[in-house]
N, C-alpha and C positions, 0 to 999 in steps of 0.2 A: 234423422235428428232435425228438428226445426231450426230455422235461422235464428230465432230468439234463443233457443237452447244453446246453439253454438256460440253465440255472442256472450251468453252468461258464463259458459265454461272458459272461454278465452279471457274474460275479465278476471275471473277468480285465479286463473293461472298466472296472470300478470301480477295480481296482488300478492300471491304466494311467492313468486320469484323476487319481488321487491322486498318482501319481509325477510326472506332468507339472506338477501344481500345486506340489509340493515343490521340483522342480528349476527352476521358472521363476525368472528373475532378479528379477522384480518381482511381489509378491503384493498385489493390491488388496483393501482392506478393504471389507466389505459396507456399503452405506448403511444407517444406522439407520432402523428403522421408526417408532419413537416417539422423536423427537430429544431432547426435554427441554430444548432450548436456550432461554434466557431471559436477561433482564437480571438478573444476580446482585446487583450493587451499583450504586448511584448515589451518587457521592461529590461533595457540593456544595462548590465551591471559591470561587465568586463572583470578585470582583476586577475590575480594569480590563484593557482590551486585547482586541483581536480574537484570532483563532486560525486556524491552518491545519493543520499536521501534528502528530500525536502519535507518540512513539517509546518503545518498551519495551526496556529493557536487562534481558533475562531473567536473566542471570547475577548482575548486581548488584542485582536486584530493585528497579529504579527505573523510573519513568515520567516522561519529559520532555515538557513542554507549553509551547511558545513562546507568549507573550502580547504581541505587538507590540513591547514594549521590554524584556521580561524573560522568563526561563524558569523556570517552576515545576518543582520536582523533587519527585515524590510517591513514597512507599514503596508498591511494588506489592502488598504483603501487608496492611499495616495501613491503607493509604489516607491516611496522615498526610503532611503537607508536611514535607520534609526541608530544602529550601533554596529560595531565590528569587534567581536569578542576574540581577543588574541591569546597566545600562550599555550597552544595545544599542538597535537601532532597526529597525522594520519587519521583524519576524522571521517566518520560515516554518517551517523544519524543523531537526531535530537528527540527527546521525549520531555513533555512538560507535566509537572505535578503542581498545579496552581495552588492547591490548598496548603502546600508546604513552601510556597514561594521558591521553588527550585526547578531548574532545568538540568537535564542529564544528557551528556554528549558521549558517544562511544568513539574511542580512538586507540592508538597504540603508541606508547612512548618509544618503543623499539620493536624489532621483530620478535623479541622474547618477552615483552611485557605489555599485555593489553591493559587498557585504562578506561575508566569511566570518569569524565570530568563533570564537575558540578558548578553551576552558576546561579546567581541571584536574579530572579525574574524582574525585580524592581530596578536594581542598579545595573543589570546586565554586565556584571563582573564575575570572574571566576572566584569561587570560594574554597574549593578543595578538589582533590582527585582521589580516586579509589582504584586499587589494583583489582583487575578482574581475575587474577590468578590463572590466566590462560593466555592464548594468543589469538590474533585475528578477531579482535573484539569489534563486532559489526552492527547488525540490526538490533533494535531494542523496542520494548513495549511497556508503557505504563498502564497498569490495571487499577482503576479507582476503587474497585470492590475489595481488593486486598491491600491497597496502598503500597504496592511493590513495583519495582522496575525489573523486567525480565530481559536479560542481556544475552544475546546469542554470540558465541565465539565460534566462528566458521571453521577454520582449520583446527581449532582446539577441540571441535566436535563436542561441545558441552555448553552448559548454561550457568550464568552467574546471576544471582537474585539480590537486589539491593532494596533495603527498607527506605522508602522515600522520606519518612519522617526523621530518620536518624542519619541517612546517607551512609549506612553501613551494610556490608555484605552479610546476608542472613541465610544464604543457602547456595548450593551448587548441585548440578545434576549432569551425569554423563549421558550423551546421546549416542555416541559411537557412529555418528553420521553428521553430515554437513547441514546445520540448521540455517534456514533462510527466514522468511517472514512468519509472523505469528498473529493470532487474534484471540482475544478473551471473550467469553460469553457472559461475564458478569455474575455467573452462578457457581464459580469455583473451578472451572476448566479453562485451559488454554490449548488452542489448536496450533500445531507447528508443522511447517514444511520440512521434509528431508530432501534436499535438492538432489543429492547423489544416489539416493535409494528409490526415488519415485514413490514416496510415501507421505502420508499425513498422520501425525500422532495426536492423541489427546492426553494431556497430563493434568494431574491435580495441582492447582496453583499454590496450595499451602503445603501439602505433603511432599510435593516434587516427586511423584511416582507416576509412571506411565499407566494410563487406564485403557487405552485402545491404540491400535496401530493398523492403518488401512493402506492398501495399494492405491495408486492413482492411474488406472487404465486410461490410455489416450493422452497421458501427460508424462512426457519423458523426464522433465526436470522442473518440479514445482518450486517456484520462487516467490510468487505473490500470494497474499492471503488477506481476505476481507470476509466479514460475516454479517448476515442478516440474523440478528439475535432473536427477533420475534418468531421467525419461521424456521430457525435452526438450519440455515443453509450456509455453507462455506463456498466462497468464490475464489478459486485457485488459479493464479496466472502461471502458465506453463511455457517453458522454452522447448523448441523442437530439438531433434538430434542434429548436432553440428552447428557451426557459427552462422550459416546462412539459411537454416531451416525455419519455416514459420512455426508459430506456437499455437496454443489454444487456451481458452478460458473454460474451465470445467466447474460444474456445480455439484457439490457433495452434500448429502444429508449428514448433518453433524451428529445425529444420534446412532446411525448404523454404518456410516462410511460409504454408502452406496452413491456412485456417480450417476446423477439423474439427468444431466444435460451437458452439452459441450458446444462451443462455437469457435471457429478459427480466428486467429489474430495474426499480427505481423511477427517480425524477428526481434528477439532480445528484450522481451518484457522483463520488468524488474520490480513489479508491484501492481496492486490494484486497490480500488476503494469502492465501497458500497454506500449509497446515500439513502437512508431509510425513508426520508421525506418524499423522495421522487420515485424510489424503486429502481434507480439507475445504477449500473455497475460500469466503472471506467478501468480500462486496461491499456496503459501506455507502452509503446514499443519503440525501441531505439531506431529501428529501420522499418520503413513501410514496405520495403521490398525493392526499392530502386537504388539503395545504397547512398541516397542523398538526403532523404527526408525521414522524419519519424512520423508516427501516427498514434493517435489515441482512439481506441475502439470503445464505443459506448453501446451498452446493452440495457435492456429493460427486463425486470423480473415480472413477467405476466402472471405467473403463479409460482409457488415454491419450486416446482419441477420444470419450469419452462422459462427460457429467456429469448428475447428477440433483438435483432439489430436495430439500433436507433440512428447511429451516425458513425462515420469514420472521419475524424478530424486530422488533417495533415498538420504536422508540427515540425520542429527542427530536429535534425539528426542528433541522436543521443539522449533525447528527452524520454527517459525510460522509468523514472520514479515519479510518484504523484502523491498529492495530499488534498483532502477535501476541506473546503470552507463551508461548514454547516450552516452559517448565517446566510450566505448568498447562494449556496448550492452550486458554486463554481469550483473548479479544481485548478491546482497550480502544479507546474512542471518546470524543470530546468534543463538547459542544454546550450549548445553553441550554434549560432546561425551560420557560421562559416566553418567548413571542415576541409582540409587539404588532402587530396588523394595520396595514398602511400603505395609505392610500387610493390607488386607481388613478388614473393620469393618461393623457392622450392619448399621451404619449411612452412611458409605462411602464404598460400596461394590466394587467400581472401582477406587481406589486411583491412582493418577498420581505418577510416579516414582520421587524420590527425586534427584534433580540435584547435581552432584559433581562439585562444582564451580571451582575446580582446572583444570577441562577439558573444561572450557568455551572457545568457539572458534568462529571465523568469517569465514564463508564459501563464496566462490565465485563460481557461476555457469555460465558456458558458453560453447563454443566449439572452 
């Protein structure tokens, strides 16, 4: 073949490759070589109360932080406290339904009475409370496509569904397993972790019937859940066996339940988020492995079935839950900067450090 012929063939090959890239329904971003991700801010809050989930309302520029009996409301831009919503008990998480001017908070009035508290997004005052008719009312999800709030009752092993428009319970469903995080696809399905079964289920968001149930090989205890809705991939944060075992982030095909990728992470993950604008997945872990610091593992979706490591950002011990600010593409976490060692015992040879609540902080990771 002549040199001129070879050049012509190569030119047309390049044109064809470019055309395929442009016409492809999904273009994946290249993984950054020098990530630059770091802790941008540490906002010291202090105060009393434990913590569980953190929630960012990107449009309203607010960060909601439940602290056992009250909810701190922080301005996402200035880091200043806007409000402190009082009058609740044993709190876990917040979900925001902006179109109905309502926020929903999971809690428990007592060991035998799970509760969903409702507050006004404008006044930041409690307006009502709803019985979950279960116990250990824990994680929750607001699905804009159904206008419903899906509330997981951990030890109750079931689901409570609240209509966001009326703030009334409109359905329940038995899981017979311990539910953790969930993600909605916006097309009528919700995907749910079963922590104690090593499974992910798919259920009908309106009929409240289970459509599929899949095992999670390589994932002992699935507790985090995020979704790439365009490419139909679930990102499941998994804890390892035992309190000091490292975990994994697995990628599951949401249409057939096949695990297509997996990456190792640290100890005690309790959530993960996916940013569709950057293709990044964030998995925060309580312990980086040294028993003193936490770590957030950042991965990039190079394709639907492949993820690569972008960065591991050291954080504060206990920073295990996370929320995405879709406006800045930063993530927020909570934990304590100082944690006092606890002597081991025969019953508990690997005790967790005791948090110093005076050092409780909100962290922002970005670049």
